[in-house]
C-alpha positions as CSV (number, residue, x, y, z in Angstrom):
1,M,0.0,0.0,0.0
2,T,1.3,3.5,-1.0
3,L,-0.3,6.8,0.1
4,T,-0.9,9.2,-2.8
5,D,0.0,12.3,-0.7
6,P,2.1,11.6,2.4
7,S,2.3,15.3,3.3
8,A,-1.5,15.7,3.3
9,F,-1.9,12.5,5.3
10,L,0.5,13.8,8.0
11,R,-1.2,17.2,8.1
12,D,-4.6,15.5,8.5
13,L,-3.2,13.6,11.5
14,F,-2.0,16.9,13.0
15,D,-5.3,18.6,12.4
16,C,-7.1,15.7,14.0
17,A,-4.9,16.0,17.1
18,V,-5.6,19.7,17.4
19,A,-9.4,19.3,16.8
20,V,-9.8,16.7,19.6
21,A,-8.2,19.2,22.0
22,D,-10.7,22.0,21.2
23,P,-12.0,23.5,24.5
24,M,-15.4,24.0,23.0
25,T,-16.0,20.3,23.4
26,A,-14.1,19.4,26.5
27,V,-15.0,22.4,28.8
28,P,-18.8,22.0,28.7
29,A,-18.4,18.3,29.4
30,A,-16.4,19.1,32.5
31,L,-18.6,21.8,33.9
32,P,-20.8,21.1,36.9
33,P,-24.3,22.5,37.1
34,K,-24.1,26.2,37.3
35,P,-23.7,27.2,41.0
36,E,-26.0,29.6,42.8
37,G,-24.7,32.9,44.0
38,R,-21.7,34.9,42.7
39,I,-19.6,33.2,40.0
40,V,-16.3,34.6,38.9
41,V,-14.3,33.2,36.0
42,L,-10.6,33.7,36.1
43,G,-7.8,32.2,34.1
44,A,-4.7,32.4,31.9
45,G,-3.1,30.5,29.0
46,K,-3.1,30.2,25.3
47,A,-6.4,28.2,25.4
48,S,-8.0,30.2,28.2
49,A,-10.0,32.6,26.0
50,R,-11.5,29.6,24.0
51,M,-12.2,28.0,27.4
52,A,-14.0,31.1,28.5
53,E,-16.0,31.1,25.3
54,A,-16.9,27.5,26.0
55,V,-18.0,28.3,29.5
56,E,-20.4,31.0,28.4
57,S,-21.8,28.7,25.7
58,E,-22.9,26.4,28.6
59,W,-23.6,28.8,31.5
60,G,-24.4,32.0,29.6
61,P,-22.7,35.4,30.3
62,C,-20.4,35.3,33.3
63,E,-18.3,37.8,35.3
64,G,-14.6,37.4,35.1
65,L,-11.2,38.1,33.6
66,V,-9.0,35.8,31.4
67,L,-5.5,36.5,30.2
68,T,-4.3,35.0,26.9
69,R,-1.6,35.4,24.2
70,Y,-1.8,38.2,21.6
71,G,-4.1,37.0,18.8
72,Y,-5.7,34.3,20.9
73,G,-8.7,36.3,22.1
74,R,-12.3,35.1,21.6
75,P,-15.7,36.8,21.6
76,T,-17.3,36.6,25.1
77,K,-20.3,38.3,26.5
78,G,-19.4,38.9,30.1
79,I,-15.8,37.6,30.7
80,E,-13.2,40.2,29.9
81,I,-10.4,38.9,27.7
82,V,-7.0,40.5,28.0
83,E,-4.1,39.7,25.6
84,A,-0.4,39.9,26.5
85,A,3.0,38.6,25.3
86,H,4.3,35.1,25.2
87,P,6.9,33.5,25.6
88,V,8.6,36.5,27.1
89,P,6.2,38.5,29.4
90,D,5.3,42.1,29.0
91,A,3.7,45.0,30.8
92,A,0.3,44.1,29.6
93,G,0.6,40.7,31.2
94,Q,1.9,42.2,34.4
95,A,-1.0,44.6,34.7
96,A,-3.6,41.9,33.9
97,T,-2.0,39.5,36.5
98,Q,-2.3,42.2,39.2
99,R,-6.0,42.6,38.2
100,L,-6.5,38.8,38.6
101,L,-4.9,38.9,42.0
102,D,-7.0,41.9,43.1
103,L,-10.1,40.0,42.0
104,A,-9.0,36.9,43.8
105,D,-8.4,38.9,47.0
106,S,-11.9,40.4,46.9
107,L,-13.6,37.1,47.1
108,G,-15.4,35.6,50.1
109,P,-16.4,32.2,51.3
110,D,-19.8,32.3,49.6
111,D,-18.2,33.0,46.2
112,F,-17.4,30.4,43.5
113,V,-14.4,30.7,41.2
114,L,-14.1,28.8,37.9
115,C,-10.4,28.9,37.0
116,L,-9.3,28.2,33.4
117,I,-5.6,27.3,33.0
118,S,-3.7,26.1,30.0
119,G,-0.1,26.1,28.7
120,G,1.3,29.5,28.1
121,G,0.0,30.7,31.5
122,S,3.5,30.6,33.0
123,A,4.7,33.5,30.8
124,L,1.4,35.3,30.8
125,L,1.0,35.3,34.5
126,T,3.6,38.0,35.4
127,A,3.9,39.2,39.0
128,P,7.6,39.5,39.8
129,L,8.6,38.8,43.4
130,G,9.8,41.6,45.7
131,K,12.3,44.0,44.1
132,I,12.6,42.1,40.8
133,T,11.6,44.3,37.9
134,L,9.7,43.3,34.8
135,E,12.8,43.8,32.7
136,E,14.8,41.5,35.0
137,K,12.0,38.9,34.8
138,Q,12.0,39.1,31.0
139,A,15.8,38.6,30.9
140,V,15.6,35.6,33.2
141,N,12.7,34.1,31.1
142,A,14.6,34.6,27.9
143,A,17.7,33.0,29.3
144,L,15.7,30.0,30.5
145,L,14.3,29.5,27.0
146,R,17.8,29.6,25.5
147,S,19.3,27.3,28.1
148,G,17.9,24.0,26.9
149,A,16.6,23.3,30.4
150,P,13.5,21.0,30.6
151,I,10.2,22.8,31.1
152,D,9.8,21.4,34.7
153,Q,13.1,22.9,35.7
154,M,12.3,26.2,34.0
155,N,9.1,26.3,35.9
156,V,10.8,25.8,39.3
157,V,12.6,29.0,38.7
158,R,9.5,30.8,37.5
159,K,7.5,29.8,40.5
160,H,10.0,31.1,43.0
161,L,10.4,34.4,41.3
162,S,6.6,35.0,41.2
163,R,3.8,36.2,43.5
164,V,1.1,34.1,41.6
165,K,2.6,30.7,40.7
166,G,3.2,27.7,42.8
167,G,-0.2,27.7,44.5
168,Q,-0.1,31.5,45.3
169,F,-3.2,32.2,43.1
170,A,-5.2,29.5,45.1
171,K,-4.1,31.2,48.3
172,A,-5.3,34.5,47.0
173,V,-8.7,33.0,46.1
174,F,-9.1,31.4,49.6
175,P,-11.6,31.1,51.3
176,A,-13.8,31.0,48.1
177,Q,-14.5,27.7,46.5
178,M,-12.6,27.2,43.3
179,L,-12.7,24.6,40.5
180,C,-9.7,24.8,38.2
181,L,-10.0,23.2,34.8
182,L,-6.6,22.6,33.2
183,I,-5.5,21.8,29.7
184,S,-2.1,20.0,29.9
185,D,0.9,20.9,27.8
186,V,3.5,19.2,30.0
187,P,5.0,15.7,30.1
188,G,3.1,13.6,32.7
189,D,0.2,16.0,32.9
190,D,1.1,17.1,36.5
191,P,-1.2,20.1,37.4
192,A,1.7,21.6,39.4
193,A,3.6,22.0,36.1
194,I,0.9,23.4,33.9
195,A,1.4,27.1,33.7
196,S,3.7,26.7,36.7
197,G,0.9,25.6,39.0
198,P,-0.8,28.8,40.2
199,T,-3.5,26.7,41.9
200,V,-1.4,23.8,43.1
201,G,0.9,23.4,46.1
202,E,4.7,23.4,45.4
203,P,7.2,21.0,47.1
204,S,10.3,22.7,45.8
205,R,12.1,25.5,47.7
206,A,14.1,28.5,46.7
207,K,17.4,26.5,46.9
208,D,16.0,24.3,44.2
209,A,15.6,27.3,41.9
210,F,19.2,28.3,42.7
211,A,20.3,24.8,41.7
212,V,18.5,25.1,38.3
213,L,20.2,28.4,37.6
214,E,23.6,26.9,38.4
215,R,23.0,23.7,36.5
216,W,22.1,25.5,33.3
217,N,24.7,28.3,33.7
218,I,22.0,31.0,33.8
219,D,23.4,34.4,34.8
220,V,20.8,36.4,36.7
221,P,20.6,39.9,38.2
222,A,21.5,40.6,41.8
223,S,17.9,41.2,42.7
224,V,17.0,37.7,41.7
225,R,19.7,36.1,43.8
226,D,18.7,38.4,46.7
227,E,15.0,37.4,46.6
228,L,15.9,33.7,46.3
229,A,18.3,33.9,49.2
230,A,15.4,35.3,51.3
231,G,13.2,32.5,50.3
232,S,9.9,32.7,48.3
233,A,6.2,32.6,48.9
234,V,5.2,29.4,47.1
235,V,2.5,27.5,48.9
236,P,3.4,24.1,50.4
237,V,1.4,21.2,49.2
238,D,-0.2,20.7,52.6
239,A,-1.3,24.3,53.1
240,A,-4.7,24.9,54.5
241,E,-5.4,27.6,51.9
242,L,-5.5,24.9,49.2
243,A,-8.4,23.0,50.8
244,T,-11.1,25.0,48.9
245,T,-9.5,24.4,45.5
246,T,-10.1,21.4,43.2
247,N,-7.9,20.9,40.1
248,K,-9.1,18.8,37.1
249,V,-7.1,18.1,33.9
250,I,-9.7,18.0,31.1
251,I,-7.5,17.7,28.0
252,A,-4.1,15.9,27.8
253,P,-1.6,15.2,25.0
254,S,-2.4,11.5,25.1
255,Q,-5.9,12.2,23.8
256,S,-4.6,14.0,20.8
257,L,-2.1,11.2,20.0
258,D,-4.9,8.6,20.4
259,A,-7.1,10.5,18.0
260,A,-4.3,10.7,15.4
261,A,-3.7,7.0,15.8
262,E,-7.3,6.2,15.2
263,S,-7.3,8.4,12.1
264,A,-4.2,6.6,10.8
265,R,-5.8,3.2,11.3
266,A,-8.9,4.4,9.5
267,A,-6.7,5.2,6.5
268,G,-5.1,1.7,6.6
269,V,-1.9,2.9,8.3
270,T,-0.4,1.0,11.3
271,S,0.4,3.4,14.2
272,R,3.1,2.9,16.8
273,M,3.0,5.2,19.9
274,L,6.4,6.3,21.2
275,G,5.0,8.2,24.1
276,D,3.3,11.5,24.9
277,A,6.0,12.8,27.3
278,L,9.3,12.7,25.3
279,E,11.8,15.4,26.2
280,G,15.4,16.3,25.3
281,E,17.3,18.1,22.6
282,A,15.2,18.3,19.4
283,R,18.0,17.3,17.1
284,E,19.0,14.3,19.2
285,L,15.5,13.0,19.5
286,A,15.1,13.4,15.7
287,E,18.2,11.3,15.0
288,R,17.0,8.5,17.4
289,Q,13.5,8.4,15.8
290,V,15.0,8.4,12.3
291,E,17.1,5.4,13.2
292,M,14.0,3.7,14.4
293,A,12.1,4.6,11.2
294,L,14.8,3.3,8.9
295,E,15.0,0.0,10.9
296,I,11.2,-0.4,10.6
297,Q,11.3,0.3,6.9
298,R,13.9,-2.4,6.3
299,G,11.5,-4.9,7.8
300,L,8.5,-3.8,5.6
301,S,7.6,-6.0,2.6
302,E,6.3,-4.6,-0.7
303,G,2.6,-3.9,-0.4
304,E,2.6,-4.0,3.4
305,A,0.7,-1.3,5.2
306,P,2.7,1.9,6.0
307,V,3.6,2.6,9.6
308,V,3.4,6.0,11.4
309,L,5.4,6.7,14.5
310,L,3.5,9.1,16.8
311,S,5.0,11.0,19.8
312,G,4.4,14.0,21.9
313,G,6.2,15.9,24.7
314,E,8.4,18.9,24.7
315,C,11.7,19.2,23.0
316,T,14.3,21.9,23.7
317,V,16.9,23.8,21.7
318,S,20.1,24.7,23.5
319,G,22.4,27.5,22.6
320,R,22.1,30.8,20.7
321,G,21.7,31.0,17.0
322,T,21.6,33.7,14.4
323,G,18.4,32.5,12.8
324,V,14.8,32.0,13.8
325,G,13.9,28.5,14.9
326,G,11.8,26.4,17.3
327,P,12.1,22.9,18.7
328,N,9.6,21.3,16.2
329,A,11.2,22.9,13.1
330,E,14.6,22.0,14.5
331,F,13.4,18.4,15.0
332,A,12.2,18.4,11.4
333,L,15.5,19.8,10.0
334,A,17.6,17.4,12.0
335,A,15.4,14.5,10.8
336,A,15.8,15.7,7.1
337,L,19.6,15.6,7.5
338,A,19.5,12.2,9.2
339,L,17.3,10.8,6.5
340,N,19.4,12.3,3.7
341,G,16.7,11.9,1.1
342,A,15.8,8.3,2.1
343,P,12.7,7.3,0.0
344,G,9.4,6.4,1.5
345,I,9.8,8.4,4.8
346,S,8.1,11.7,5.6
347,V,8.1,13.7,8.9
348,L,5.8,16.2,10.5
349,A,6.7,18.1,13.7
350,C,4.4,20.8,15.0
351,D,3.3,22.5,18.2
352,T,-0.4,22.1,18.7
353,D,-0.8,25.7,19.8
354,G,0.3,26.9,16.3
355,V,3.5,28.6,17.6
356,D,6.9,26.9,17.5
357,G,9.3,28.8,19.6
358,A,8.9,32.5,19.0
359,A,7.7,32.2,15.4
360,E,4.1,32.3,14.2
361,V,4.6,28.9,12.6
362,A,3.4,25.6,14.0
363,G,6.3,23.5,12.6
364,A,7.4,21.8,9.4
365,I,7.0,18.8,7.1
366,V,9.9,16.8,5.6
367,T,9.6,14.7,2.5
368,P,12.3,12.7,0.6
369,D,13.0,15.7,-1.7
370,T,13.4,18.3,1.1
371,L,17.2,18.5,0.9
372,T,17.2,18.4,-2.9
373,R,14.8,21.3,-3.0
374,A,16.9,23.2,-0.5
375,T,20.3,22.7,-2.3
376,S,18.7,23.6,-5.6
377,I,18.2,27.2,-4.4
378,G,21.5,27.4,-2.6
379,L,20.5,26.6,1.0
380,D,22.9,24.8,3.3
381,P,20.8,22.6,5.7
382,E,23.7,21.9,8.0
383,A,24.5,25.6,8.3
384,A,20.8,26.3,9.0
385,L,20.7,23.7,11.8
386,E,23.9,25.0,13.3
387,A,22.5,28.6,13.3
388,H,19.1,27.3,14.7
389,D,17.5,28.8,11.7
390,S,15.0,26.0,11.0
391,H,12.1,28.4,10.3
392,G,14.2,30.4,7.9
393,F,15.1,27.1,6.1
394,F,11.6,25.7,5.8
395,G,10.2,29.0,4.9
396,Q,12.3,29.2,1.8
397,I,11.3,25.8,0.5
398,Q,7.6,26.0,1.4
399,G,8.0,23.4,4.1
400,Q,6.3,25.2,7.0
401,V,3.0,24.3,8.6
402,V,1.2,27.6,9.4
403,T,-2.1,27.3,11.2
404,G,-2.6,30.6,13.0
405,P,-4.0,30.5,16.6
406,T,-5.3,27.0,17.2
407,L,-6.9,28.1,20.5
408,T,-5.6,25.1,22.4
409,N,-2.3,23.8,23.6
410,V,-1.3,20.1,24.2
411,N,2.3,20.5,23.4
412,D,4.4,19.0,20.5
413,F,3.0,16.5,18.0
414,R,5.4,14.4,15.8
415,A,4.5,11.9,13.2
416,I,7.0,9.9,11.0
417,L,5.3,8.1,8.1
418,I,7.2,5.0,6.9
419,E,6.3,3.3,3.6
420,A,7.9,0.2,2.0
421,V,10.3,0.8,-0.8
């Protein structure tokens, strides 16, 4: 069996993975009956505005404030939507976060809070600790993103430099009752890691944030070191102020991978799941998965059903480069080099939120002629990889996947299609 258009097949799998993570389906299904009394909807993340839209589709107009990324706003009737910068925070995010905290502080024991949290909330929720300025917080965040540190370690630092993360938002809401609906974009779906856990207690301490900074050689301003030396205000996991908060993950990366696998099977393609929580350097992961794909291809007989390898998680890119790239496009470029034009194998790597790194591009597709097309117009793929210029590379050969805001976020989606040759 041979697919007539491998690129279209891979894109269909990605679109299926995104569609099943649409908050318009998952949020209404997770809502309890509308409570009596005052209801306040608060939240943050790339999917939070879509989540708010879904809430009002079920409950009608509601009071509240939700913070999302620029371009990710949605029409709501009562809930105010504020847009701010991601992945590096800005003044709009700082102002909106303070408004969220002020609203939380105004609540009483008879009030009910519906909290909507998704990936991206960690950068959007900006409330620097103590004497740390917004500019210093921006510099630390940018350095973390360049360091190659895993997301869980980055979030340890973010929590301890914040007045809202690590359970502090739940503490501000207390004693009001709060139900927090979360869309996971993190390996393992730990609520404490999603958006740096604003509604979840935190076991780490300031010394652990110090250790991350040292482990990844991140230079920080004196104010950051001073605040960490004095400790932080993250809320311990057993704090009484967390007793009125319930956290519920309603969408996870595994659901998107399962939906893509089912779509593949319906098309006559065998799916093999590699996991929804893979981490590490994008190029190294790409090389390992290409080795696996080539080995599988060697075992396929002529006419046998194609195989697609599916995986999720969050890759990283270490070091500075002169170009524009992201972990998914870097995975794709590294895979193209490792494949070196091998026939019968195509690759898609995209972020389900539609943004790979800092570029407004979801990711890229690799086909057997990717390198040929690049060299025919004078592109050097190895130089592009060295410069971390994967978006620049794929942009010049029309290999990018551009979706615009998907209004959800369940992390990376990778698919490698293997056909017999």
